TORDO-551463 format. One line per field, with one value per residue: residue number from 1; x, y, z of N, C-alpha, C, O in turn. Coordinates in pm, whole numbers. Layout:
<pts>
nr: [NUM, ...] .
n_u: [X, ...] .
n_v: [Y, ...] .
n_w: [Z, ...] .
ca_u: [X, ...] .
ca_v: [Y, ...] .
ca_w: [Z, ...] .
c_u: [X, ...] .
c_v: [Y, ...] .
c_w: [Z, ...] .
o_u: [X, ...] .
o_v: [Y, ...] .
o_w: [Z, ...] .
</pts>
This chain:
<pts>
nr: [1, 2, 3, 4, 5, 6, 7, 8, 9, 10, 11, 12, 13, 14, 15, 16, 17, 18, 19, 20, 21, 22, 23, 24, 25, 26, 27, 28, 29, 30, 31, 32, 33, 34, 35, 36, 37, 38, 39, 40, 41, 42, 43, 44, 45, 46, 47, 48, 49, 50, 51, 52, 53, 54, 55, 56, 57, 58, 59, 60, 61, 62, 63, 64, 65, 66, 67, 68, 69, 70, 71, 72, 73, 74, 75, 76, 77, 78, 79, 80, 81, 82, 83, 84, 85, 86, 87, 88, 89, 90, 91, 92, 93, 94, 95, 96, 97, 98, 99, 100, 101, 102, 103, 104, 105, 106, 107, 108, 109, 110, 111, 112, 113, 114] .
n_u: [1109, 1294, 1157, 918, 979, 1069, 828, 683, 832, 811, 538, 527, 647, 504, 248, 337, 404, 418, 342, 511, 852, 994, 1154, 1379, 1361, 1481, 1504, 1188, 1086, 978, 973, 795, 826, 651, 587, 452, 210, -98, -251, -495, -431, -221, -373, -564, -383, -279, -472, -500, -257, -300, -535, -452, -205, -374, -517, -332, -211, -58, -18, 106, 367, 422, 281, -41, -179, -238, -127, -136, -92, -1, -5, 157, 146, 322, 286, 415, 406, 550, 542, 399, 669, 824, 1157, 1291, 1460, 1478, 1572, 1475, 1202, 1165, 1224, 1033, 834, 869, 860, 610, 481, 570, 405, 153, 196, 234, -17, -164, -141, -227, -310, -302, -95, -68, 16, 25, 300, 579] .
n_v: [-2264, -2380, -2629, -2548, -2448, -2657, -2813, -2638, -2662, -2943, -2937, -2752, -2897, -3132, -3020, -2951, -3175, -3331, -3098, -2901, -2801, -2745, -2516, -2397, -2027, -1865, -1773, -1781, -1818, -1981, -2114, -2217, -2366, -2391, -2584, -2519, -2395, -2212, -1892, -1981, -2237, -2190, -2032, -2204, -2397, -2251, -2171, -2417, -2439, -2241, -2334, -2561, -2459, -2312, -2527, -2661, -2812, -2672, -2678, -2910, -2845, -2558, -2531, -2458, -2158, -1817, -1740, -1687, -1825, -1711, -1753, -1599, -1538, -1482, -1449, -1526, -1498, -1664, -1531, -1743, -1856, -1634, -1477, -1524, -1495, -1736, -1627, -1358, -1416, -1555, -1325, -1134, -1244, -1296, -1016, -984, -1136, -1021, -788, -898, -1022, -751, -666, -793, -1072, -1428, -1475, -1426, -1259, -1123, -1051, -898, -1021, -993] .
n_w: [1503, 1311, 1283, 1218, 950, 830, 809, 641, 418, 325, 289, 80, -109, -128, -224, -461, -611, -914, -1052, -1070, -1034, -704, -493, -215, -185, -35, 334, 449, 203, -85, -403, -692, -970, -1276, -1564, -1881, -1809, -1774, -1688, -1541, -1471, -1289, -1105, -1014, -879, -701, -522, -441, -286, -103, 48, 144, 326, 491, 633, 778, 1062, 1324, 1579, 1699, 1658, 1720, 1946, 2147, 2060, 1962, 1722, 1379, 1044, 752, 384, 117, -225, -509, -865, -1200, -1538, -1820, -2136, -2427, -2628, -2575, -2528, -2207, -1888, -1638, -1394, -1382, -1396, -1138, -979, -1063, -970, -673, -610, -674, -454, -225, -250, -231, 36, 180, 157, 346, 323, 260, 7, -353, -588, -909, -1263, -1557, -1767, -1969] .
ca_u: [1150, 1334, 1048, 790, 1036, 1080, 696, 651, 888, 766, 410, 514, 724, 391, 135, 378, 427, 374, 286, 644, 972, 987, 1300, 1345, 1427, 1571, 1429, 1066, 1034, 960, 961, 759, 845, 581, 592, 316, 77, -147, -310, -596, -387, -177, -479, -627, -294, -244, -587, -480, -174, -344, -620, -347, -171, -471, -574, -215, -217, 66, -24, 226, 518, 420, 181, -145, -146, -307, -71, -197, 7, -56, 80, 168, 197, 335, 278, 502, 388, 623, 427, 456, 768, 899, 1260, 1269, 1524, 1413, 1576, 1380, 1070, 1157, 1255, 905, 714, 915, 825, 458, 452, 588, 280, 40, 218, 199, -174, -228, -118, -323, -364, -198, -76, -28, -7, 82, 429, 634] .
ca_v: [-2206, -2507, -2732, -2483, -2430, -2782, -2855, -2568, -2710, -3061, -2908, -2692, -3014, -3202, -2989, -2920, -3284, -3330, -2969, -2832, -2801, -2661, -2514, -2276, -1926, -1790, -1756, -1857, -1794, -2058, -2111, -2337, -2325, -2493, -2559, -2542, -2369, -2080, -1839, -2061, -2364, -2150, -1992, -2327, -2459, -2159, -2172, -2545, -2418, -2150, -2406, -2663, -2395, -2275, -2640, -2726, -2827, -2618, -2694, -3012, -2774, -2454, -2552, -2397, -2017, -1732, -1693, -1715, -1828, -1684, -1765, -1511, -1597, -1400, -1515, -1460, -1625, -1618, -1542, -1848, -1805, -1502, -1479, -1496, -1548, -1781, -1549, -1254, -1466, -1535, -1179, -1073, -1360, -1247, -880, -976, -1209, -918, -694, -991, -1026, -635, -662, -889, -1227, -1537, -1438, -1432, -1137, -1179, -936, -915, -1029, -994] .
ca_w: [1380, 1226, 1244, 1106, 803, 748, 772, 517, 295, 321, 240, -69, -215, -141, -323, -591, -688, -1049, -1098, -1104, -929, -575, -429, -127, -240, 104, 446, 457, 89, -165, -550, -773, -1121, -1353, -1706, -1956, -1722, -1793, -1560, -1494, -1393, -1174, -997, -947, -806, -611, -457, -348, -180, 16, 127, 231, 424, 596, 727, 843, 1215, 1364, 1704, 1735, 1655, 1812, 2081, 2125, 2069, 1873, 1590, 1257, 956, 612, 250, 3, -350, -631, -991, -1303, -1635, -1935, -2271, -2520, -2729, -2534, -2443, -2051, -1828, -1508, -1267, -1398, -1371, -1017, -932, -1071, -863, -571, -589, -644, -330, -135, -254, -166, 181, 266, 154, 454, 318, 237, -138, -463, -665, -1035, -1351, -1718, -1804, -2114] .
c_u: [1181, 1229, 940, 845, 1034, 944, 654, 702, 849, 588, 392, 562, 585, 281, 194, 413, 361, 284, 397, 754, 966, 1115, 1263, 1445, 1521, 1465, 1325, 1006, 1068, 940, 898, 731, 764, 582, 480, 206, 32, -202, -409, -555, -310, -271, -553, -507, -261, -342, -565, -378, -227, -458, -549, -296, -267, -515, -454, -232, -69, 81, 91, 365, 534, 340, 62, -129, -243, -251, -146, -105, -67, 25, 47, 202, 213, 354, 361, 459, 453, 522, 486, 551, 872, 1043, 1259, 1353, 1463, 1432, 1520, 1249, 1055, 1164, 1108, 789, 730, 858, 675, 413, 474, 461, 166, 71, 181, 63, -236, -220, -242, -399, -251, -195, -11, -54, 61, 224, 462, 660] .
c_v: [-2307, -2602, -2668, -2481, -2573, -2839, -2773, -2618, -2846, -3035, -2834, -2795, -3108, -3140, -2941, -3039, -3302, -3214, -2876, -2858, -2716, -2627, -2371, -2157, -1845, -1789, -1842, -1839, -1934, -2052, -2234, -2293, -2443, -2448, -2584, -2510, -2223, -2020, -1900, -2189, -2315, -2087, -2105, -2394, -2375, -2149, -2311, -2518, -2343, -2256, -2532, -2598, -2381, -2395, -2697, -2702, -2806, -2661, -2779, -2939, -2653, -2430, -2439, -2227, -1934, -1687, -1752, -1712, -1804, -1715, -1654, -1563, -1495, -1481, -1432, -1558, -1566, -1639, -1659, -1793, -1681, -1551, -1457, -1565, -1610, -1685, -1424, -1288, -1471, -1413, -1124, -1141, -1316, -1114, -881, -1054, -1122, -810, -788, -1002, -872, -603, -745, -1042, -1312, -1509, -1447, -1295, -1174, -1054, -972, -917, -1031, -853] .
c_w: [1270, 1168, 1193, 985, 739, 709, 631, 375, 229, 251, 91, -160, -239, -253, -477, -685, -814, -1124, -1145, -1007, -816, -537, -316, -205, -139, 208, 437, 322, -3, -283, -612, -895, -1208, -1478, -1788, -1898, -1782, -1642, -1467, -1419, -1281, -1072, -929, -851, -690, -496, -374, -241, -77, 110, 212, 361, 549, 694, 783, 1005, 1271, 1504, 1762, 1754, 1732, 1942, 2060, 2156, 1979, 1747, 1472, 1128, 815, 496, 162, -116, -460, -746, -1116, -1425, -1774, -2049, -2348, -2627, -2680, -2483, -2304, -1987, -1693, -1410, -1280, -1357, -1193, -944, -924, -972, -735, -509, -580, -511, -229, -118, -181, -4, 257, 249, 261, 437, 267, 107, -230, -544, -804, -1133, -1473, -1727, -1976, -2156] .
o_u: [1118, 1215, 863, 769, 1003, 929, 605, 647, 851, 535, 298, 528, 559, 239, 129, 442, 239, 198, 384, 740, 929, 1198, 1175, 1554, 1616, 1347, 1343, 883, 1177, 864, 943, 645, 800, 580, 409, 104, 110, -199, -413, -620, -318, -239, -595, -545, -217, -301, -605, -395, -203, -459, -587, -320, -250, -543, -477, -261, 20, 195, 162, 451, 634, 341, 67, -77, -332, -311, -210, -44, -167, 146, -68, 296, 116, 429, 368, 474, 423, 443, 608, 520, 974, 1053, 1218, 1352, 1391, 1337, 1512, 1181, 967, 1100, 1060, 688, 629, 818, 613, 302, 401, 424, 102, -22, 118, 17, -358, -275, -348, -521, -134, -298, 89, -131, 142, 281, 389, 704] .
o_v: [-2320, -2642, -2732, -2511, -2598, -2901, -2828, -2619, -2864, -3115, -2842, -2791, -3152, -3204, -2906, -3025, -3286, -3222, -2792, -2932, -2601, -2717, -2285, -2173, -1774, -1803, -1963, -1843, -1989, -1958, -2345, -2212, -2561, -2331, -2680, -2575, -2140, -2072, -1881, -2240, -2378, -2094, -2102, -2444, -2426, -2121, -2320, -2558, -2376, -2250, -2582, -2642, -2420, -2374, -2800, -2595, -2892, -2679, -2738, -2964, -2634, -2334, -2351, -2182, -1999, -1609, -1857, -1607, -1865, -1699, -1620, -1641, -1429, -1579, -1310, -1679, -1459, -1732, -1679, -1701, -1646, -1649, -1345, -1688, -1531, -1648, -1366, -1209, -1413, -1406, -1077, -1092, -1292, -1100, -806, -1026, -1136, -760, -748, -992, -864, -515, -762, -1123, -1256, -1517, -1469, -1231, -1246, -964, -1064, -813, -1059, -830] .
o_w: [1165, 1053, 1121, 894, 622, 603, 533, 266, 107, 173, 13, -278, -351, -350, -575, -804, -816, -1211, -1234, -909, -838, -548, -321, -261, -170, 176, 420, 313, 10, -302, -586, -931, -1211, -1516, -1757, -1918, -1826, -1530, -1345, -1328, -1176, -953, -813, -745, -586, -383, -258, -126, 39, 232, 318, 473, 665, 811, 847, 1058, 1269, 1547, 1853, 1838, 1801, 2019, 1975, 2258, 1924, 1672, 1479, 1102, 775, 517, 134, -115, -497, -739, -1126, -1415, -1827, -2061, -2342, -2703, -2739, -2409, -2277, -2003, -1632, -1340, -1172, -1291, -1129, -839, -821, -921, -669, -393, -504, -466, -131, -11, -84, 77, 362, 320, 262, 511, 237, 96, -199, -558, -810, -1098, -1484, -1693, -2071, -2269] .
</pts>
């Protein structure tokens, strides 16, 4: 558990470098806040995150098994010039992440914001 979580945190931090600020939101949930990004930028970034996690070798940590790790991503984009609390954006992204997780994971969920 702890070793897996540490690897996940390290991976999120690595793929987030120069893209945004990464932080653990709680449990196995991480948030990345990206400035000056549009949906195309975020989709490209998210695709990279999904690819990176798919290619992680978890065997040294959890041993050989049939477990599959998936990543679910929720996206919230603040419209330019809109008054928008970061906490509201994180909550919206979290709700969308749960939707992606419930749909089977290994995907991104986004929608119109503002």
